[in-house]
C-alpha positions in Angstrom: -7.3 21.0 -22.2 -3.7 21.8 -23.0 -2.5 24.5 -20.7 1.0 24.9 -22.1 1.8 28.3 -23.7 2.8 28.1 -27.3 5.9 30.1 -28.2 3.8 32.5 -30.4 1.3 33.1 -27.6 4.0 33.6 -25.0 5.8 36.2 -27.1 2.5 38.0 -27.8 1.3 38.1 -24.2 4.4 37.9 -22.0 7.0 40.0 -23.7 5.7 43.2 -22.1 6.1 41.6 -18.6 9.3 39.6 -19.0 11.0 41.7 -21.7 13.4 40.4 -24.3 15.0 37.8 -22.0 11.9 35.6 -22.4 12.4 35.0 -26.1 15.6 32.9 -25.9 14.6 31.4 -22.5 11.6 29.5 -24.0 13.3 28.7 -27.3 15.7 26.3 -25.7 14.3 22.9 -24.6 17.0 22.5 -22.0 15.7 25.5 -20.1 12.3 23.9 -19.6 11.7 21.5 -16.7 11.6 17.9 -17.9 10.2 14.6 -16.9 13.4 12.6 -16.2 12.3 8.9 -15.8 9.0 8.5 -17.4 5.6 8.2 -15.7 4.1 5.6 -13.5 0.7 4.7 -12.0 0.0 2.4 -9.1 -2.4 1.1 -6.4 -5.3 1.5 -8.8 -8.8 0.7 -7.4 -12.4 1.1 -8.6 -12.5 4.9 -8.4 -8.9 6.1 -8.8 -5.2 5.5 -8.6 -1.8 7.1 -8.0 0.4 8.7 -10.6 4.1 9.6 -10.3 6.8 11.5 -12.1 10.2 13.1 -11.4 11.5 16.5 -12.6 15.0 17.7 -13.3 14.7 20.7 -11.0 12.4 22.3 -8.4 9.0 22.4 -10.2 5.3 22.0 -9.9 3.8 18.8 -11.3 0.8 19.5 -13.5 -1.5 16.6 -14.2 -4.4 16.3 -16.6 -6.7 13.4 -16.7 -9.2 12.2 -19.4 -11.2 9.2 -20.5 -10.1 9.5 -24.1 -6.7 9.4 -25.7 -7.3 12.7 -27.4 -7.7 14.4 -24.0 -10.8 16.1 -25.1 -12.5 17.5 -22.0 -9.5 16.8 -19.9 -9.6 17.6 -16.2 -6.6 19.6 -14.9 -5.7 18.8 -11.3 -4.2 21.2 -8.8 -0.4 21.4 -9.1 1.9 19.9 -6.5 5.5 20.6 -5.7 8.5 18.5 -6.7 11.3 19.6 -4.4 14.9 18.6 -3.7 13.8 17.1 -0.4 12.0 14.3 -2.4 14.7 14.2 -5.2 12.2 16.1 -7.4 9.7 13.3 -7.3 6.0 13.9 -6.9 2.9 11.6 -6.8 -0.8 12.3 -6.8 -3.9 10.3 -6.1 -6.4 10.8 -8.9 -9.9 10.3 -7.4 -13.6 10.2 -8.5 -13.0 8.2 -11.7 -15.5 5.9 -13.3 -15.1 2.1 -12.7 -13.7 -0.2 -15.4 -12.6 2.8 -17.5 -9.4 3.4 -19.5 -7.9 6.5 -18.0 -5.4 8.7 -19.8 -3.2 11.1 -17.9 -0.4 13.4 -18.9 2.2 15.0 -16.7 4.4 18.1 -17.3 6.4 20.2 -14.9 6.3 24.0 -14.5 9.4 25.8 -13.3 9.0 27.1 -9.8 11.1 30.2 -10.5 9.4 31.1 -13.8 5.7 30.1 -13.7 5.2 30.6 -17.4 7.9 28.1 -18.3 6.5 24.5 -18.8 8.1 21.4 -20.1 6.8 18.9 -22.6 4.1 16.4 -21.3 4.6 12.7 -20.9 1.5 10.5 -21.3 0.4 7.4 -19.4 -2.7 5.3 -19.0 -4.3 2.8 -16.6 -7.7 1.1 -16.2 -9.7 1.4 -13.1 -10.9 -1.7 -11.3 -14.3 -3.0 -12.3 -17.5 -2.7 -10.4 -18.9 -5.6 -12.3 -17.6 -9.1 -13.0 -15.5 -8.4 -16.1 -12.3 -10.4 -16.9 -9.2 -9.3 -14.9 -5.6 -10.1 -15.7 -2.3 -9.2 -14.1 1.3 -10.2 -14.2 3.7 -10.7 -11.3 7.4 -11.3 -10.6 10.4 -9.8 -8.7 14.2 -9.4 -8.7 15.5 -6.6 -11.0 19.2 -5.8 -11.8 20.6 -8.3 -9.4 24.0 -10.1 -9.3 25.6 -7.4 -11.4 23.3 -8.0 -14.5 22.3 -4.5 -15.4 21.0 -2.9 -18.5 22.7 -4.4 -21.6 21.4 -2.8 -24.8 23.0 -5.6 -26.9 20.7 -8.1 -25.1 17.7 -5.9 -25.5 17.8 -4.3 -22.0 15.2 -5.4 -19.4 13.4 -7.5 -22.1 11.0 -9.3 -19.7 9.1 -6.0 -19.2 8.4 -5.9 -23.0 7.1 -9.5 -22.9 4.8 -8.7 -20.0 3.5 -5.5 -21.6 2.2 -7.5 -24.6 -0.4 -9.1 -22.4 -1.9 -5.7 -21.6 -2.4 -6.6 -18.0 -4.6 -4.6 -15.7 -1.7 -4.3 -13.3 1.7 -5.6 -12.3 2.3 -7.1 -8.9 6.0 -6.5 -8.1 7.0 -9.1 -5.5 10.1 -7.3 -4.2 13.8 -6.9 -4.8 12.9 -4.0 -7.0 16.5 -3.0 -6.9 19.8 -4.5 -5.7 21.1 -1.7 -3.5 24.0 -4.0 -2.4 24.9 -5.0 -5.9 27.4 -2.8 -7.9 27.0 -2.6 -11.7 30.3 -2.8 -13.5 30.7 -2.0 -17.2 31.7 -5.5 -18.3 31.1 -9.1 -17.1 32.8 -12.1 -18.7 30.4 -14.9 -19.4 31.1 -18.6 -19.1 31.4 -19.0 -22.9 33.9 -16.2 -23.1 31.5 -13.5 -24.4 31.3 -10.2 -22.7 28.1 -8.8 -21.0 28.2 -5.0 -21.3 26.3 -2.9 -18.7 25.1 0.6 -18.9 26.6 2.2 -15.8 26.2 5.2 -13.6 28.6 6.4 -10.9 26.3 5.7 -8.0 26.0 2.0 -8.9 29.8 1.5 -8.7 29.5 0.7 -5.0 26.9 -0.5 -2.5 24.2 2.0 -1.6 24.6 3.7 1.7 23.5 7.3 1.4 19.9 8.4 0.6 21.0 9.6 -2.8 22.7 6.3 -3.6 19.5 4.4 -2.8 17.6 6.8 -5.0 20.0 6.3 -7.8 19.6 2.5 -7.7 15.9 3.0 -8.5 16.6 5.6 -11.1 19.1 3.3 -12.8 16.4 0.8 -13.5 14.2 3.6 -14.9 16.7 4.4 -17.6 15.7 1.2 -19.4 13.3 1.8 -22.3 11.4 -1.4 -21.8 10.6 -0.6 -18.2 9.6 3.0 -18.9 7.2 1.9 -21.7 5.8 -0.7 -19.4 5.3 1.7 -16.6 3.4 4.2 -18.8 0.8 1.5 -19.6 0.6 -0.9 -16.6 0.0 0.2 -13.0 2.3 -1.3 -10.3 1.3 -2.8 -7.0 4.8 -2.8 -5.3 6.3 -4.4 -2.3 9.8 -4.7 -1.0 12.2 -7.4 0.2 15.8 -7.4 1.3 17.8 -6.0 -1.6 16.1 -2.6 -1.4 18.4 -2.3 1.7 21.0 -5.0 1.6 21.2 -8.7 1.2 19.2 -10.7 3.9 18.8 -7.7 6.2 17.3 -8.0 9.6 18.2 -6.5 13.0 21.0 -9.2 13.3 22.6 -8.3 10.0 26.4 -8.1 10.1 27.3 -5.8 7.3 30.2 -6.8 5.1 33.4 -4.7 4.8 32.1 -2.8 1.8 29.9 -0.7 4.1 31.3 2.3 5.8 27.9 3.0 7.4 27.6 0.2 10.0 24.1 0.9 11.3 21.6 -1.4 9.6 18.6 0.6 11.0 19.9 3.8 9.5 20.4 2.1 6.1 16.9 0.6 6.2 15.5 4.1 7.0 17.2 5.6 4.0 16.3 2.8 1.8 12.6 3.0 2.9 12.5 6.7 2.1 13.9 6.2 -1.3 11.5 3.3 -2.0 8.4 5.4 -1.1 9.6 8.3 -3.1 10.2 6.3 -6.2 6.9 4.4 -6.5 3.2 5.4 -6.9 2.1 3.8 -3.6 -0.9 5.0 -1.6 0.5 6.1 1.7 -0.8 5.1 5.2 -1.9 7.9 7.5 -1.9 5.5 10.4 1.7 4.4 9.9 3.7 6.6 7.5 6.1 4.4 5.4 3.9 1.3 5.7 4.2 -1.2 2.9 1.5 -3.7 3.7 -1.9 -2.8 2.4 -5.0 -4.3 0.7 -5.9 -3.3 -2.8 -9.4 -4.3 -4.0 -9.7 -4.8 -7.7 -13.3 -5.5 -8.3 -15.7 -8.2 -7.2 -13.4 -11.1 -8.2 -10.1 -10.0 -6.6 -8.6 -8.6 -3.4 -4.8 -8.4 -3.2 -3.1 -8.4 0.2 0.4 -7.0 -0.1 2.6 -8.2 2.7 5.7 -6.7 4.3 8.0 -9.5 5.5 11.0 -7.2 6.3 10.0 -4.3 8.5 8.6 -6.3 11.4 10.7 -9.5 11.5 12.9 -10.6 14.4 16.6 -11.1 13.9 17.6 -13.8 11.4 18.6 -16.9 13.3 18.0 -20.7 13.7 14.2 -20.1 13.9 13.6 -23.1 16.1 11.3 -21.5 18.7 8.4 -23.6 19.8 6.4 -20.7 21.4 5.5 -17.5 19.5 7.4 -14.4 20.5 9.6 -11.5 19.2 12.4 -13.9 18.1 10.0 -15.7 15.7 8.3 -12.6 14.3 8.1 -12.5 10.5 5.0 -10.4 9.8 4.5 -9.4 13.4 1.3 -9.4 15.4 -0.2 -6.1 14.0 0.2 -7.2 10.4 -1.2 -10.6 11.1 -4.2 -9.1 12.8 -4.7 -6.8 9.8 -4.4 -9.7 7.4 -7.0 -11.8 9.3 -9.4 -8.9 9.4 -9.0 -8.2 5.7 -9.5 -11.8 4.7 -12.5 -12.2 7.0 -14.2 -9.1 5.6 -13.3 -9.7 1.9 -16.2 -10.5 -0.4 -14.0 -11.0 -3.4 -14.0 -14.3 -5.2 -10.2 -14.6 -4.9 -7.9 -13.5 -2.1 -4.4 -13.2 -3.5 -1.8 -13.0 -0.7 1.3 -11.3 -2.1 4.3 -12.7 -0.1 7.7 -11.3 -0.9 9.2 -14.7 0.2 8.1 -18.3 -0.4 6.5 -20.3 2.4 8.4 -23.6 2.2 11.5 -23.1 0.2 14.6 -23.1 2.4 16.5 -19.8 2.1 19.5 -19.7 4.4 21.2 -16.6 5.8 24.6 -18.2 5.0 27.0 -15.9 7.0 24.9 -16.3 10.2 23.5 -19.7 9.6 19.8 -20.4 10.1 16.8 -19.1 8.3 16.5 -16.0 6.1 12.9 -16.9 5.0 10.1 -18.8 6.8 11.2 -22.4 6.3 14.0 -23.8 8.5 13.8 -27.5 7.7 11.5 -30.5 7.9 9.3 -31.2 11.0 6.6 -29.4 13.0 6.0 -25.7 12.8 8.7 -23.8 14.6 10.1 -20.3 14.7 8.6 -18.1 11.9 6.5 -21.0 10.7 4.3 -20.5 13.8 2.9 -17.3 12.2 2.1 -19.2 8.9 0.5 -22.0 10.9 -1.7 -19.5 12.7 -2.8 -17.8 9.5 -3.5 -21.1 7.7 -5.5 -22.3 10.7 -7.5 -19.1 10.8 -8.3 -19.4 7.0 -9.6 -22.9 7.6 -11.7 -22.1 10.7 -13.2 -18.8 9.5 -13.8 -20.3 6.9 -12.2 -18.3 4.0 -12.2 -19.7 0.5 -10.1 -19.2 -2.6 -6.8 -18.0 -1.2 -3.7 -18.1 -3.5 -0.1 -17.1 -2.5 2.1 -15.4 -5.1 5.8 -14.9 -4.5 9.3 -14.4 -6.1 12.7 -14.1 -4.3 14.4 -17.4 -5.2 15.1 -16.6 -8.9 13.3 -19.4 -10.6 9.8 -20.5 -11.5 7.7 -23.0 -9.6 4.2 -24.1 -8.7 3.6 -25.7 -5.3 0.4 -27.4 -4.1 0.0 -27.6 -0.3 -1.8 -30.7 0.9 -2.5 -31.1 4.6 -2.5 -34.9 4.2 1.2 -34.7 3.4 2.1 -32.0 6.0 3.5 -32.1 9.5 1.1 -29.3 10.5 -2.3 -30.3 9.1 -4.8 -27.7 10.3 -5.4 -26.0 6.9 -7.3 -26.4 3.6 -5.3 -27.2 0.5 -4.0 -24.2 -1.4 -1.5 -23.1 -4.2 1.6 -21.1 -4.1 3.1 -19.8 -7.4 6.7 -18.6 -7.7 8.1 -16.4 -10.5 11.2 -14.4 -11.3 13.8 -13.2 -11.8 12.5 -10.5 -14.1 16.1 -9.3 -14.8 18.8 -10.9 -12.6 20.8 -14.0 -12.1 18.9 -17.3 -12.3 19.4 -19.8 -9.4 17.8 -22.8 -7.8 16.0 -25.0 -7.2 15.9 -24.7 -3.4 15.1 -27.5 -1.0 11.5 -27.8 0.2 10.5 -28.0 3.9 7.7 -30.5 4.5 6.0 -28.7 7.5 3.1 -27.5 5.4 3.1 -30.4 2.9 4.2 -28.7 -0.3 4.3 -30.7 -3.5 6.2 -29.4 -6.6 3.9 -29.5 -9.5 6.3 -27.5 -11.8 9.8 -26.2 -11.6 12.1 -24.5 -14.1 15.5 -23.7 -12.6 19.1 -24.1 -13.9 20.2 -26.8 -11.5 23.1 -26.8 -9.1 25.8 -26.9 -11.8 24.5 -23.7 -13.5 23.9 -21.0 -11.0 23.7 -17.3 -11.5 22.8 -17.5 -15.2 22.7 -14.1 -17.0 19.5 -12.8 -18.5 20.9 -13.6 -21.9 20.5 -17.3 -21.0 16.7 -16.8 -21.3 15.8 -18.1 -17.9 13.9 -15.0 -16.8 10.4 -15.7 -15.6 7.1 -13.9 -14.9 3.6 -15.1 -13.9 0.4 -14.2 -15.6 -3.0 -14.5 -13.9 -6.4 -14.3 -15.7 -9.7 -14.4 -13.9 -12.7 -15.1 -16.1 -15.4 -12.6 -15.4 -18.3 -15.0 -16.1 -17.1 -18.1 -14.3 -14.7 -16.7 -11.8 -12.1 -19.3 -12.8 -8.4 -18.3 -12.2 -5.8 -19.4 -14.8 -2.2 -19.1 -13.7 0.5 -19.3 -16.3 4.3 -19.3 -15.8 6.2 -17.8 -18.7 9.8 -17.0 -19.7 11.1 -13.7 -21.1 10.4 -14.9 -24.7 6.8 -15.2 -23.6 6.7 -18.9 -23.9 4.0 -20.5 -21.7 6.0 -23.0 -19.6 3.1 -24.3 -17.4 -0.5 -23.4 -16.6 -3.4 -24.5 -14.4 -7.0 -23.3 -14.1 -8.5 -23.1 -10.6 -12.2 -23.3 -10.0 -13.5 -21.0 -7.3 -15.2 -22.6 -4.3 -18.5 -21.2 -3.1 -18.2 -19.5 0.3 
C-alpha cells in the first residue's frame, strides 16, 4: 500500500486546511524530506532483520514491507523519528517474517513539521534465513577507503562491491575497518607510474576525525559511492569494527600523533562507537548498549559469532605474559564466556568465528613496539595468545565440530591451515582460517607467521615487500565467498579479486558431531 499523497489528491483534500501555501510547497522536490545515503539491511535471521536509512532533516521514517516486488498487500510499520541527535539516521527491526523468504521494503521520510509532506521512497530487499537446509552463501572482507584511496570515479569507484553483488549473497560479513577515521582523503594522489589518482572529497575528510560529526562524515563518505549503495540495497550486512573506526592501532596505551587536538583516546573511542552504531543496521544489546559482539543464526547450517577485539583489550605492549590477566586481555573474560556458551549450544553445522584480526599473522604496533594483534612471535602461548589457546582447548574438549575463522585487517588474501602437530601449543583440533581484503584500500603484505598454533600457508596473494600500499587500480583488492550446500552441508570457500577472478578455493566436508 502506497501511503504517499499524490499532488492532485493533496490539492483536492488539503487546500482548505493549509491554504494556497501548500501548492508550491509540494511542487518542489527539494522541499520534501529525502533519503540521503541509500538504504541498508542487516543482522537478518530466520524471522526478521534490521533496516536503516538517513534523512536530510528532522523526519519520521516510514517503512513498508512486502513479500513481492510489486508491494501488493504491503504492511506499513509504525513510524519512528529521525532526529538531529542521531544525525537523522533511523533503524527498525522488522519482525514476524516468514523464513527463507525474499523480503522487499521501502523507506520514505515524512516531514516532522508538515505531516502531509512525504519524500520519495527508496526500495531495498533481503532474504530471511532458512528454517530448512537450503543452500546458503555469503561474502566477507574488510578495509574500506584506507591509506588515502577514496572514491575515484575514473577507476569505477568502490568496484569490489559491484563484484560481490553479482554473486547475490545472502549476506555480507564486514570484518572491520569499515572506515579510516584517521586517514584524510585528498583530491589527488600521484601514483608510482606518474598517473594521478583523483578522489571525490568532502571537507570533513580533509583531516583526522575527532568530533562526533567528523566520525559520522567518514561513514557517510563511503555511502556516496554508487557501488556501495546498490550493494547495500540488496545484501544485508553483518558488521564488526576494528581499529580504524577510531584511529590506527588504538588501545588504552595509544599515544595519539600530533594531528590530533583531542588527546583523550577514550573520548575518541566513545564518539567513534556512537557514530558506528548510528550508521549500521545492527541489532542492539539491551544488556550492554553499544556492544558489537553477537551471535547471528542463519539457519540449520550456519551460526556466525561476530567478535569485538577492540573494546575489551588491554593496552598494546610486548604481550609476553605467561599468566592470564588484564594485561593480556584481547576479547576479555565476559566475551570469551559468551563465545564458549554460544559454541557449546550451537546446533548449526558450521560455526563461523568472525575475527576482526588474524590469529597468527604478526601485526606490530610500530610506534610502541610489541603486538597490535594476537601473535607476538614464535614459541609457546603468551600474552594475548593465552585467550586463543583457552578457546581452542575448549573447542577440542567440548567437543565442538566444524569451526572456521574468517578475518581481514592485513590487506591481502590468504588461507591458513592450523595443524596441532606443527604447533607449539597442541591442545586443539585442526581448523582453517581465511583472510580477505582490502575491499577498497591500499594492498600490503604478506606478514610474518607466528608458529604458536601451527599455521600453514595454503594460499597467499600479496604484493610483496617491494610493492606496498598498492592502489585499488592495481587490481589487488580481495573478497571471500562462502557457499554451504544445503543437501550435503559442504562448505566451499573461494578467495576472489575485484575483477571476480577465483584465485583459490577449497571445499570442506562437515564432521558429524
